[in-house]
C-alpha positions as CSV (number, residue, x, y, z in Angstrom):
1,M,29.2,-25.5,36.0
2,T,26.7,-23.6,38.0
3,P,22.9,-24.1,37.7
4,T,22.5,-20.5,36.6
5,L,24.8,-20.9,33.6
6,Y,23.6,-24.2,32.4
7,G,20.1,-24.4,33.9
8,P,16.7,-23.7,32.2
9,L,17.3,-19.9,32.0
10,H,20.5,-20.5,30.0
11,W,18.7,-22.5,27.3
12,E,15.8,-20.1,27.3
13,M,18.1,-17.2,26.7
14,T,19.8,-19.2,24.0
15,L,16.4,-19.6,22.3
16,R,15.6,-15.9,22.7
17,G,19.0,-14.9,21.3
18,A,18.5,-17.1,18.3
19,V,15.1,-15.7,17.6
20,A,16.4,-12.2,18.1
21,G,19.1,-12.9,15.5
22,L,16.5,-14.0,12.9
23,L,14.6,-10.8,13.6
24,L,17.7,-8.7,13.2
25,F,18.3,-10.4,9.9
26,H,14.9,-9.4,8.7
27,T,15.4,-5.8,9.9
28,L,18.7,-5.6,8.1
29,N,17.3,-7.1,4.9
30,L,14.5,-4.5,4.9
31,A,16.9,-1.7,5.5
32,L,19.1,-2.7,2.6
33,H,16.2,-3.4,0.2
34,R,15.3,-0.8,-2.4
35,G,11.6,-1.3,-2.3
36,R,9.0,1.2,-1.1
37,A,10.3,3.1,1.9
38,S,6.9,3.2,3.7
39,A,6.5,-0.5,3.4
40,R,10.1,-1.2,4.6
41,L,9.7,1.2,7.5
42,A,6.4,-0.3,8.7
43,L,7.7,-3.9,8.4
44,G,10.9,-2.9,10.1
45,G,9.0,-1.2,12.9
46,F,6.9,-4.3,13.4
47,T,10.0,-6.5,13.4
48,V,11.7,-4.3,16.0
49,G,8.5,-4.5,18.1
50,V,8.6,-8.3,18.1
51,F,12.3,-8.1,18.9
52,G,11.4,-6.1,22.0
53,Y,8.7,-8.5,23.0
54,V,11.1,-11.5,22.8
55,F,13.0,-10.0,25.8
56,C,10.1,-8.4,27.6
57,Q,7.9,-11.5,27.8
58,Q,9.5,-12.8,31.0
59,A,9.9,-10.4,34.0
60,D,13.2,-11.8,35.2
61,V,14.7,-11.5,31.7
62,L,13.7,-7.9,31.5
63,L,14.8,-7.0,35.0
64,G,18.2,-8.6,34.4
65,M,19.0,-5.8,31.8
66,P,20.2,-2.3,32.5
67,R,17.1,-0.1,33.1
68,P,17.5,2.2,30.1
69,L,17.8,-0.8,27.8
70,A,14.8,-2.5,29.5
71,V,12.7,0.6,29.0
72,A,13.7,0.9,25.3
73,L,12.8,-2.8,24.7
74,L,9.5,-2.3,26.5
75,A,8.7,0.7,24.3
76,A,9.4,-1.3,21.2
77,A,7.3,-4.2,22.5
78,V,4.2,-2.2,23.4
79,S,4.2,-0.6,19.9
80,A,4.2,-3.9,18.1
81,P,0.4,-4.2,17.6
82,V,0.1,-0.8,16.0
83,W,3.1,-1.5,13.8
84,M,1.5,-4.8,12.7
85,W,-1.6,-2.8,11.5
86,L,0.6,-0.2,9.7
87,A,2.7,-3.0,8.2
88,A,-0.4,-4.6,6.7
89,R,-1.6,-1.3,5.4
90,A,1.8,-0.3,3.9
91,L,2.4,-3.7,2.4
92,F,-0.8,-4.0,0.5
93,D,-1.5,-0.3,-0.3
94,D,1.0,1.1,-2.7
95,A,0.0,4.7,-2.0
96,F,0.5,4.6,1.8
97,R,2.7,7.2,3.2
98,F,3.7,8.0,6.8
99,T,2.3,11.4,7.9
100,W,2.2,13.0,11.3
101,P,-1.1,11.5,12.4
102,W,0.4,8.0,12.0
103,W,3.4,9.0,14.1
104,A,1.0,10.5,16.7
105,V,-0.8,7.1,16.9
106,I,2.5,5.3,17.4
107,A,3.7,7.8,20.1
108,A,0.3,7.6,22.0
109,T,0.5,3.8,21.9
110,V,4.0,3.8,23.3
111,A,3.1,6.3,26.0
112,A,0.1,4.3,27.1
113,G,2.1,1.1,27.1
114,L,4.9,2.5,29.2
115,G,2.4,4.1,31.5
116,A,0.8,0.8,32.1
117,N,4.0,-1.2,32.7
118,L,6.6,1.1,34.2
119,P,4.8,1.4,37.6
120,H,5.4,-2.4,37.9
121,F,9.2,-1.9,37.9
122,P,10.8,-2.1,41.4
123,A,12.6,1.0,42.7
124,G,15.8,-1.1,43.1
125,D,16.5,-4.8,42.8
126,G,13.6,-7.1,43.2
127,P,10.7,-8.6,41.3
128,F,7.9,-6.7,39.6
129,A,5.4,-5.3,42.1
130,P,1.7,-4.5,41.2
131,P,0.8,-0.8,41.5
132,P,-1.7,0.1,44.3
133,P,-5.4,-0.4,43.6
134,G,-7.0,2.5,41.8
135,S,-3.7,3.5,40.1
136,W,-4.1,4.9,36.6
137,A,-1.7,2.1,35.5
138,W,-4.6,-0.3,35.7
139,E,-6.7,1.8,33.4
140,L,-3.8,2.2,30.9
141,G,-3.4,-1.6,31.0
142,A,-7.0,-2.1,30.0
143,T,-6.5,0.5,27.2
144,Q,-3.4,-1.4,26.0
145,M,-5.5,-4.6,25.7
146,V,-8.1,-2.7,23.6
147,V,-5.4,-1.3,21.4
148,R,-4.0,-4.9,20.8
149,L,-7.4,-6.2,19.8
150,L,-8.3,-3.3,17.7
151,S,-4.9,-3.3,15.9
152,T,-5.3,-7.0,15.1
153,A,-8.8,-6.4,13.7
154,L,-7.6,-3.5,11.6
155,A,-4.6,-5.5,10.3
156,L,-6.9,-8.3,9.1
157,W,-9.1,-5.7,7.5
158,E,-6.2,-4.1,5.6
159,V,-5.1,-7.5,4.4
160,T,-8.5,-8.5,3.0
161,R,-10.1,-5.3,1.8
162,G,-8.1,-4.9,-1.5
163,W,-7.7,-8.5,-2.3
164,R,-9.9,-8.5,-5.4
165,D,-8.3,-5.5,-7.0
166,D,-4.7,-6.6,-6.3
167,L,-3.0,-7.4,-9.6
168,V,0.3,-8.7,-8.2
169,E,0.0,-12.5,-7.9
170,P,2.8,-13.0,-5.3
171,R,1.2,-10.3,-3.2
172,R,-2.2,-11.8,-3.5
173,A,-0.7,-15.1,-2.2
174,A,1.0,-13.2,0.6
175,R,-2.4,-11.8,1.6
176,R,-3.8,-15.3,2.3
177,W,-0.8,-16.3,4.4
178,V,-0.6,-13.0,6.3
179,A,-4.4,-13.2,7.0
180,M,-4.1,-16.8,8.2
181,G,-1.0,-16.0,10.3
182,I,-2.5,-12.9,12.0
183,G,-5.8,-14.6,12.6
184,G,-4.3,-17.9,13.8
185,Y,-1.7,-16.3,16.0
186,A,-4.1,-13.9,17.6
187,T,-6.6,-16.6,18.3
188,V,-4.1,-18.9,20.0
189,A,-2.4,-16.1,21.9
190,F,-5.8,-14.8,23.2
191,A,-7.0,-18.3,24.2
192,I,-3.8,-19.1,26.1
193,E,-3.8,-15.7,27.8
194,M,-7.4,-16.2,29.0
195,A,-6.7,-19.7,30.1
196,V,-3.7,-18.8,32.3
197,Q,-4.9,-15.4,33.5
198,G,-4.0,-14.9,37.1
199,Q,-2.0,-18.2,37.3
200,E,1.7,-19.0,37.5
201,V,2.6,-20.2,34.0
202,G,6.2,-21.2,34.6
203,R,8.8,-21.1,31.9
204,L,7.7,-23.7,29.4
205,L,4.7,-22.0,27.9
206,P,6.5,-18.6,27.3
207,A,9.4,-20.5,25.8
208,L,7.1,-22.4,23.4
209,H,5.6,-19.0,22.5
210,I,9.1,-17.6,21.6
211,A,9.8,-20.8,19.7
212,G,6.7,-20.3,17.6
213,I,7.8,-16.8,16.8
214,G,11.2,-18.2,15.8
215,L,9.7,-20.7,13.5
216,L,7.7,-18.0,11.7
217,A,10.8,-15.8,11.4
218,L,12.9,-18.8,10.1
219,G,10.2,-19.7,7.6
220,L,10.1,-16.1,6.4
221,A,13.9,-16.0,6.1
222,I,13.8,-19.1,3.9
223,L,11.1,-17.6,1.8
224,V,13.2,-14.4,1.4
225,A,16.2,-16.5,0.4
226,L,14.2,-18.3,-2.3
227,R,12.1,-15.5,-3.7
228,S,12.6,-11.7,-4.1
229,L,10.7,-9.2,-2.1
230,D,10.4,-6.9,-5.2
231,D,7.0,-8.1,-6.3
232,V,5.5,-7.6,-2.9
233,L,7.2,-4.4,-1.8
234,G,7.3,-2.8,-5.2
235,G,10.1,-0.7,-6.6
236,A,12.0,2.2,-4.9
237,A,9.7,4.8,-6.4
238,G,7.1,2.3,-5.5
239,V,3.8,3.9,-5.9
240,P,1.6,3.8,-9.0
241,V,2.2,7.1,-10.8
242,V,-1.1,6.5,-12.7
243,A,0.7,6.7,-16.0
244,G,-1.1,7.2,-19.2
245,P,-3.2,4.6,-21.0
246,L,-4.2,7.1,-23.7
247,L,-7.8,7.9,-24.6
248,A,-8.3,6.9,-28.2
249,A,-9.1,9.5,-30.7
250,T,-12.8,9.1,-30.4
251,P,-15.4,11.7,-29.5
252,L,-15.8,12.6,-25.9
253,A,-19.3,12.8,-24.5
254,G,-20.9,15.9,-26.0
255,G,-18.1,16.4,-28.5
256,A,-18.5,16.7,-32.3
257,P,-18.5,13.2,-33.9
258,G,-16.5,14.4,-36.7
259,A,-13.7,15.9,-34.7
260,T,-11.6,12.8,-34.6
261,G,-9.9,10.5,-37.0
262,A,-9.8,6.7,-37.4
263,T,-8.9,4.4,-34.7
264,G,-7.3,1.0,-35.1
265,A,-5.5,-1.7,-33.3
266,T,-1.7,-1.6,-33.3
267,G,-1.1,-5.2,-32.4
268,A,1.1,-5.6,-29.3
269,T,0.3,-2.2,-28.0
270,G,-3.4,-2.3,-28.4
271,A,-5.9,0.1,-29.8
272,T,-4.5,3.5,-30.6
273,G,-5.7,6.0,-33.2
274,A,-4.3,8.4,-35.8
275,S,-5.8,11.8,-35.3
276,G,-5.1,15.4,-36.0
277,A,-7.7,16.7,-33.6
278,T,-7.0,18.6,-30.5
279,D,-8.5,15.8,-28.3
280,A,-5.6,13.5,-29.0
281,A,-3.0,16.2,-28.5
282,A,-4.6,17.2,-25.2
283,V,-4.7,13.7,-23.9
284,G,-1.1,13.2,-24.9
285,A,-0.2,16.3,-22.9
286,I,-2.2,15.1,-19.9
287,A,-0.6,11.6,-19.8
288,A,2.9,12.8,-20.3
289,P,3.5,14.2,-16.8
290,A,2.3,11.0,-15.2
291,A,4.7,8.9,-17.2
292,T,7.7,11.1,-16.6
293,G,7.0,12.7,-13.3
294,S,9.0,15.8,-14.4
295,V,6.5,18.2,-16.0
296,D,4.0,20.4,-14.4
297,A,0.5,19.0,-15.1
298,M,-1.0,22.5,-15.3
299,S,1.5,24.0,-17.6
300,T,1.4,20.9,-19.8
301,M,-2.4,21.2,-20.1
302,G,-1.9,24.8,-21.1
303,A,0.2,23.6,-24.0
304,A,-2.5,21.2,-24.9
305,A,-5.1,23.9,-25.5
306,T,-3.9,24.4,-29.0
307,P,-3.7,21.8,-31.8
308,A,-0.4,20.0,-32.0
309,A,1.1,17.0,-33.8
310,H,1.4,14.7,-30.8
311,A,2.0,11.0,-31.5
312,P,-0.4,8.9,-29.6
313,L,1.0,7.6,-26.3
314,Q,1.3,4.0,-25.6
315,P,0.1,2.6,-22.2
316,Q,2.9,3.3,-19.7
317,P,3.9,1.2,-16.7
318,A,2.2,2.2,-13.4
319,T,5.5,2.6,-11.5
320,A,8.1,5.2,-12.4
321,N,10.9,2.6,-12.1
322,A,9.2,-0.3,-13.7
323,T,11.5,-2.6,-15.6
324,A,11.2,-3.0,-19.4
325,I,8.4,-5.2,-20.4
326,A,9.2,-8.0,-22.9
327,A,7.4,-8.1,-26.2
328,P,4.2,-10.1,-25.8
329,S,3.4,-13.3,-27.6
330,P,0.8,-13.0,-30.4
331,R,-1.9,-14.4,-28.1
332,V,-1.1,-11.9,-25.4
333,A,-0.9,-9.1,-28.0
334,E,-4.4,-10.0,-29.2
335,A,-5.8,-10.0,-25.7
336,L,-4.0,-6.7,-25.0
337,A,-5.5,-5.1,-28.1
338,R,-8.9,-6.3,-27.1
339,L,-8.5,-4.7,-23.7
340,Q,-7.3,-1.5,-25.1
341,R,-10.2,-1.2,-27.5
342,A,-12.6,-1.9,-24.6
343,M,-11.1,1.0,-22.6
344,T,-10.2,3.5,-25.3
345,V,-13.0,3.0,-27.8
346,E,-15.9,1.5,-25.9
347,R,-14.8,3.4,-22.8
348,L,-15.9,0.8,-20.3
349,Y,-14.2,2.7,-17.5
350,R,-17.1,5.1,-17.5
351,R,-19.3,2.4,-15.9
352,E,-19.7,3.2,-12.2
353,G,-18.5,0.4,-10.0
354,L,-16.8,-1.5,-12.8
355,T,-15.0,-4.5,-11.3
356,L,-12.2,-6.7,-12.6
357,A,-14.7,-9.6,-12.8
358,A,-17.2,-7.5,-14.8
359,L,-14.4,-6.4,-17.2
360,A,-13.1,-9.9,-17.6
361,S,-16.7,-11.1,-18.4
362,E,-17.0,-8.3,-21.1
363,L,-13.7,-9.4,-22.6
364,G,-14.5,-13.1,-22.4
365,Q,-11.3,-13.7,-20.3
366,G,-10.7,-15.3,-16.9
367,E,-10.0,-13.0,-14.0
368,A,-6.5,-14.4,-13.5
369,A,-5.6,-13.9,-17.1
370,L,-6.8,-10.3,-17.1
371,R,-5.1,-9.6,-13.9
372,A,-1.8,-10.9,-15.3
373,L,-2.3,-8.9,-18.5
374,I,-2.8,-5.6,-16.8
375,N,0.0,-6.2,-14.3
376,Q,2.6,-7.7,-16.6
377,Q,2.0,-5.9,-19.8
378,L,0.8,-2.4,-18.5
379,G,2.7,-2.4,-15.2
380,F,-0.3,-1.6,-12.9
381,R,-0.3,-3.2,-9.5
382,N,-3.9,-2.4,-8.6
383,F,-7.1,-2.5,-10.7
384,N,-8.4,0.8,-9.3
385,D,-5.2,2.5,-10.4
386,F,-5.8,1.1,-13.9
387,L,-9.4,2.5,-14.0
388,H,-8.5,5.9,-12.5
389,S,-5.7,6.4,-15.1
390,Y,-8.4,6.5,-17.8
391,R,-11.0,8.3,-15.8
392,L,-8.7,11.1,-14.7
393,Q,-7.3,11.6,-18.1
394,E,-10.7,12.2,-19.6
395,A,-11.8,14.4,-16.7
396,A,-8.7,16.6,-16.9
397,L,-9.2,17.0,-20.7
398,R,-12.9,18.0,-20.2
399,L,-12.2,20.3,-17.3
400,A,-9.9,22.3,-19.5
401,G,-12.3,22.7,-22.4
402,D,-15.8,21.9,-21.1
403,D,-18.1,24.3,-19.2
404,R,-20.4,21.7,-17.7
405,P,-20.4,21.3,-13.9
406,V,-17.6,19.3,-12.3
407,L,-20.1,16.9,-10.8
408,T,-21.5,16.1,-14.3
409,I,-18.0,15.4,-15.7
410,A,-17.2,13.2,-12.7
411,L,-20.4,11.2,-13.1
412,E,-19.9,10.8,-16.9
413,C,-16.3,9.6,-16.3
414,G,-17.4,6.8,-14.1
415,Y,-17.4,8.2,-10.5
416,G,-20.5,7.7,-8.4
417,S,-20.2,11.0,-6.5
418,I,-18.1,14.2,-6.3
419,G,-16.2,13.2,-3.2
420,P,-14.2,10.2,-4.6
421,F,-13.5,12.2,-7.8
422,N,-12.1,15.2,-6.0
423,R,-9.9,13.0,-3.8
424,A,-8.6,11.0,-6.8
425,F,-8.0,14.1,-8.9
426,K,-6.1,16.0,-6.1
427,Q,-4.0,12.9,-5.3
428,R,-2.9,12.7,-8.9
429,Y,-2.5,16.4,-9.9
430,G,-2.0,18.0,-6.5
431,I,-4.9,20.4,-7.0
432,T,-8.7,20.1,-7.0
433,P,-10.7,19.9,-10.2
434,T,-12.0,23.4,-9.7
435,E,-8.5,24.8,-9.2
436,F,-7.4,22.9,-12.3
437,R,-10.2,24.3,-14.4
438,G,-9.5,27.8,-13.1
439,A,-5.8,27.5,-14.1
440,K,-6.8,26.5,-17.6
441,R,-8.9,29.6,-18.0
442,L,-6.0,31.9,-17.2
443,P,-4.5,33.8,-20.1
444,Q,-1.1,32.3,-19.3
445,V,-0.4,29.5,-16.9
446,P,2.8,30.0,-15.0
447,Q,5.4,27.4,-15.5
448,V,6.1,25.5,-12.2
449,P,8.7,22.9,-13.0
450,H,8.7,19.6,-11.2
451,M,5.3,19.8,-9.5
452,P,5.3,16.6,-7.5
453,Q,3.0,14.0,-8.9
454,V,0.9,12.8,-5.9
455,P,0.0,9.2,-6.5
456,F,-3.5,7.9,-6.5
457,K,-4.5,5.9,-3.4
458,A,-5.6,2.4,-4.3
459,G,-9.1,1.4,-3.4
460,G,-10.9,4.7,-4.4
461,G,-14.2,4.9,-6.2
């Protein structure tokens, strides 16, 4: 038995290997899960980053590896802070998608991290050596520290900014734990780093740090074993499609009061109306593409320009792959009908800045009860998605048959300015309101099957 094999380094490597195994378990679990791809990718990237850090934390551990493997692990480790920010964003924002600017940020972070650390590697065997004074590696090292602090702050902001509008209770609970975990870990790590800066720390403190990461990974593994990730990650299609709570057959602002028929509550499904007017037909045509994701919104709106016998739509789940919703109890059905009447008859969604708390107060319900009602009975995962589904339906209908300015329509539908309205409209229909209106005025709208439904991004106006 040699000291190297059974000495402190042996037990430290055993600890690092065990923690790495837990991290690989989480990576594999995310890869096999059928939840939102963007959330799984971001969480997987962060997990791989932490995996790299486990082996890059101690210089002698890193230098004991083949140089290509050491560089690969180092690249993963230096990207971990940015992946943490992106994981927080993707986890709590159903509309998040990776685009080239995000990949550019990740690539720049990796390049800066490698530039700050590779000059420390020895040319051959031997310990790390500091680069000469004035080397650009020192400046990149300072940049790397700024990136770590900024990424931590942005991750905390992502976790907390949409908390009030989040309708998924397990995800709301996850926000609290993630915020406490990020804040607590960052505070302790920063305090220790400042306390031991420029000093020899030995092997105990780094090993305790790795043990702390392992305990967090083990706790998460137990949580995953006890509960499903579906509620937090969402379904495979994943993003709210902003499907159609219909507008009741009641006059739009500026419309003829006599143009619509009677409206009544239908019990479990809420307030829907019987109408032979074109408004109900047009609204049905608008909402249908969102619910199915397979019909061109513009061509469907063209069909809605003439009267048709469309049955009123029922509120649809907010995700394309939502599971069937069980029939509500009489008490829930009554609350759902009251909610539907408030939105389709009283049109409370037209109020600028309407919050879940304000709507709950109008309905005489608690916030938690209303949150559960919208999420569990209508399928929406975010309150702003719920509001936008009504606002954008009315706006699309009025753009097709109303000559008033786009800004006027946006303001009357509940938007505070034209900017949030334009962004929300384009994210849902893939075109701007002006382009949408122009297409409706053409003699014949070309059929473009399967125009992708671009989901609305949670948190907008």
